C-alpha positions as CSV (number, residue, x, y, z in Angstrom):
1,X,0.0,0.0,0.0
2,X,1.5,3.4,-1.0
3,X,2.6,5.6,1.9
4,X,1.9,2.9,4.4
5,X,3.9,3.3,7.6
6,X,6.1,0.5,9.0
7,X,6.6,-0.2,12.7
8,X,9.5,-2.4,13.5
9,X,9.7,-4.2,16.8
10,X,13.0,-5.4,18.1
11,X,12.4,-7.8,20.9
12,X,12.8,-11.3,22.3
13,X,10.0,-13.6,21.1
14,X,8.4,-13.7,24.5
15,X,8.1,-9.9,24.6
16,X,5.7,-10.1,21.7
17,X,3.1,-12.2,23.5
18,X,1.0,-9.2,24.2
19,X,0.0,-9.1,20.5
20,X,-1.7,-12.5,20.8
21,X,-5.2,-10.8,20.8
22,X,-4.5,-9.3,17.4
23,X,-3.3,-12.6,16.1
24,X,-6.7,-14.1,17.1
25,X,-8.5,-11.3,15.4
26,X,-6.4,-11.7,12.2
27,X,-3.4,-10.2,10.5
28,X,-3.2,-9.2,6.9
29,X,-0.4,-11.3,5.4
30,X,1.0,-12.2,1.9
31,X,1.6,-15.5,0.3
32,X,2.8,-16.8,-3.0
33,X,0.3,-18.6,-5.3
34,X,0.6,-22.2,-6.4
35,X,1.8,-23.5,-3.1
36,X,0.2,-26.2,-0.9
37,X,-0.7,-25.0,2.6
38,X,2.3,-26.7,4.2
39,X,4.7,-24.6,2.0
40,X,2.7,-21.5,2.7
41,X,3.1,-22.0,6.4
42,X,6.8,-22.7,6.3
43,X,8.0,-20.5,3.4
44,X,5.6,-17.5,3.5
45,X,4.9,-17.4,7.3
46,X,8.3,-18.6,8.5
47,X,7.0,-21.5,10.7
48,X,9.4,-24.4,11.3
49,X,8.4,-27.7,9.7
50,X,8.3,-29.5,13.0
51,X,5.9,-26.9,14.5
52,X,3.6,-27.3,11.4
53,X,3.6,-31.0,11.7
54,X,3.4,-31.5,15.4
55,X,1.8,-28.3,16.9
56,X,-0.6,-27.0,14.3
57,X,-3.3,-29.7,14.5
58,X,-6.3,-27.6,13.5
59,X,-6.5,-25.7,10.2
60,X,-9.5,-23.8,9.0
61,X,-9.7,-22.3,5.5
62,X,-12.6,-19.9,5.0
63,X,-14.3,-21.5,8.1
64,X,-14.0,-25.1,6.9
65,X,-11.7,-27.6,8.5
66,X,-8.8,-28.8,6.4
67,X,-7.5,-32.4,6.5
68,X,-4.6,-32.4,4.0
69,X,-2.3,-29.4,4.1
70,X,-0.3,-31.0,1.3
71,X,-3.2,-30.9,-1.1
72,X,-5.2,-27.8,-0.1
73,X,-4.0,-24.3,-0.8
74,X,-4.8,-20.7,0.2
75,X,-6.1,-18.2,-2.3
76,X,-6.5,-14.4,-2.5
77,X,-8.8,-12.9,0.0
78,X,-9.2,-16.1,2.0
79,X,-9.1,-16.5,5.8
80,X,-6.7,-19.1,7.2
81,X,-7.0,-20.0,10.9
82,X,-4.4,-22.1,12.8
83,X,-4.6,-23.7,16.2
84,X,-3.2,-26.5,18.3
85,X,-5.4,-29.5,19.1
86,X,-8.6,-28.3,20.7
87,X,-10.3,-30.0,23.6
88,X,-13.3,-32.2,23.6
89,X,-15.1,-34.3,21.0
90,X,-15.6,-31.3,18.7
91,X,-11.9,-30.5,18.9
92,X,-11.0,-34.1,18.0
93,X,-13.4,-34.0,15.1
94,X,-12.0,-30.8,13.7
95,X,-8.4,-31.9,13.9
96,X,-6.7,-32.4,10.6
97,X,-6.5,-36.1,9.7
98,X,-8.9,-36.9,12.5
99,X,-10.0,-40.6,12.7
100,X,-13.6,-39.3,13.2
101,X,-13.3,-36.6,10.5
102,X,-15.8,-38.6,8.4
103,X,-18.6,-37.3,10.7
104,X,-17.9,-33.7,9.6
105,X,-17.5,-34.5,5.9
106,X,-20.2,-32.0,5.0
107,X,-18.2,-29.1,6.3
108,X,-14.6,-30.2,5.4
109,X,-12.7,-28.1,3.0
110,X,-11.7,-30.1,-0.1
111,X,-8.9,-29.2,-2.5
112,X,-10.0,-28.7,-6.0
113,X,-8.9,-27.0,-9.2
114,X,-10.9,-23.9,-8.5
115,X,-8.4,-22.4,-6.1
116,X,-5.6,-22.9,-8.5
117,X,-7.5,-21.6,-11.5
118,X,-8.1,-18.3,-9.6
119,X,-4.5,-17.5,-10.2
120,X,-4.1,-19.2,-13.6
121,X,-4.2,-15.9,-15.5
122,X,-2.2,-13.9,-13.0
123,X,1.5,-13.5,-12.4
124,X,2.4,-16.6,-10.5
125,X,5.2,-14.9,-8.7
126,X,3.1,-12.0,-7.4
127,X,2.0,-12.5,-3.7
128,X,-1.7,-12.3,-2.9
129,X,-3.2,-11.0,0.4
130,X,-5.1,-13.1,2.9
131,X,-6.1,-13.0,6.6
132,X,-4.2,-15.2,9.0
133,X,-5.6,-16.0,12.5
134,X,-3.7,-17.8,15.3
135,X,-5.5,-19.4,18.2
136,X,-4.7,-21.0,21.6
137,X,-1.0,-22.0,22.1
138,X,-0.3,-21.4,18.4
139,X,-1.0,-17.7,18.9
140,X,1.9,-17.6,21.4
141,X,4.3,-20.1,19.9
142,X,4.1,-19.0,16.3
143,X,3.5,-15.3,16.7
144,X,7.1,-14.2,16.5
145,X,7.9,-16.1,13.3
146,X,4.8,-14.6,11.6
147,X,5.7,-11.1,12.7
148,X,9.3,-11.6,11.5
149,X,7.8,-12.0,8.0
150,X,5.7,-8.8,8.4
151,X,2.0,-8.4,8.8
152,X,-0.6,-5.7,8.4
153,X,-2.8,-4.4,11.3
154,X,-5.1,-1.5,11.8
155,X,-3.1,1.2,13.5
156,X,-6.0,2.3,15.7
157,X,-6.5,-1.3,16.9
158,X,-2.9,-1.6,17.9
159,X,-3.1,1.7,19.8
160,X,-6.2,0.4,21.6
161,X,-4.4,-2.8,22.6
162,X,-1.4,-0.9,23.9
163,X,-3.6,1.5,25.8
164,X,-5.7,-1.2,27.5
165,X,-2.7,-3.3,28.4
166,X,0.4,-1.3,29.7
167,X,2.4,-4.6,29.7
168,X,1.9,-5.2,26.0
169,X,5.1,-4.5,24.1
170,X,6.6,-3.0,27.3
171,X,10.0,-4.6,26.7
172,X,10.2,-3.8,23.0
173,X,12.4,-1.3,21.1
174,X,10.4,0.6,18.3
175,X,11.3,2.2,15.0
176,X,8.5,3.9,13.0
177,X,9.5,4.4,9.4
178,X,13.1,4.1,10.5
179,X,12.9,6.6,13.4
180,X,13.5,5.2,16.9
181,X,10.7,6.0,19.3
182,X,9.8,5.1,22.8
183,X,6.5,3.3,23.6
184,X,4.7,6.6,24.5
185,X,5.7,8.2,21.2
186,X,4.6,5.2,19.2
187,X,1.2,5.2,20.9
188,X,0.7,8.9,20.1
189,X,1.7,8.3,16.5
190,X,-0.7,5.3,16.2
191,X,-3.6,7.4,17.6
192,X,-3.3,9.8,14.7
193,X,-2.8,7.2,12.0
194,X,-5.7,6.2,9.8
195,X,-5.9,2.8,8.1
196,X,-3.4,0.0,8.2
197,X,0.1,-0.3,9.4
198,X,2.8,-2.8,8.4
199,X,4.2,-4.5,11.6
200,X,7.5,-6.3,11.5
201,X,9.6,-8.0,14.2
202,X,13.4,-8.2,14.5
203,X,14.2,-11.1,16.8
């Protein structure tokens, strides 16, 4: 987005945990077309393969559970939600590759050629935008990796979070458009900023 400001956070991963509420609401992120979800998670979002395989047990694409992250793919404008294993019978049923997944067959997201054909006439190297949501322990464990790749958030929402929780980003060094600022100055800048902001983390 032209003239979009960039806020860079320099911090240890645990110092970014205060942003977990924003992760649950959804970040704007970019991904390359033509990739299965597993590659999107590791290459576009910076998640380690072991984390994807072992920790991210629940995947929703546009509200439907995904079973096979090697066959399904994201597409422009979609919403991708990631979570660790959720409790209870419903959590077991929604888990990818669940042995009782047959009972939610009617709502399961199935890979088809439609998603790929959406990008058939486009530049296959040009990233597309989507919304990424992180829940439960994934919102804490994977947050720093995603932020290191860069996300888009509403400036006003980030300001609201920082105001409501004085501990959020308390141990972070800030640079707004290359200019070092303290937390108070960042908060004042965000209050006067309309629209979206690019948020990046240097770990």
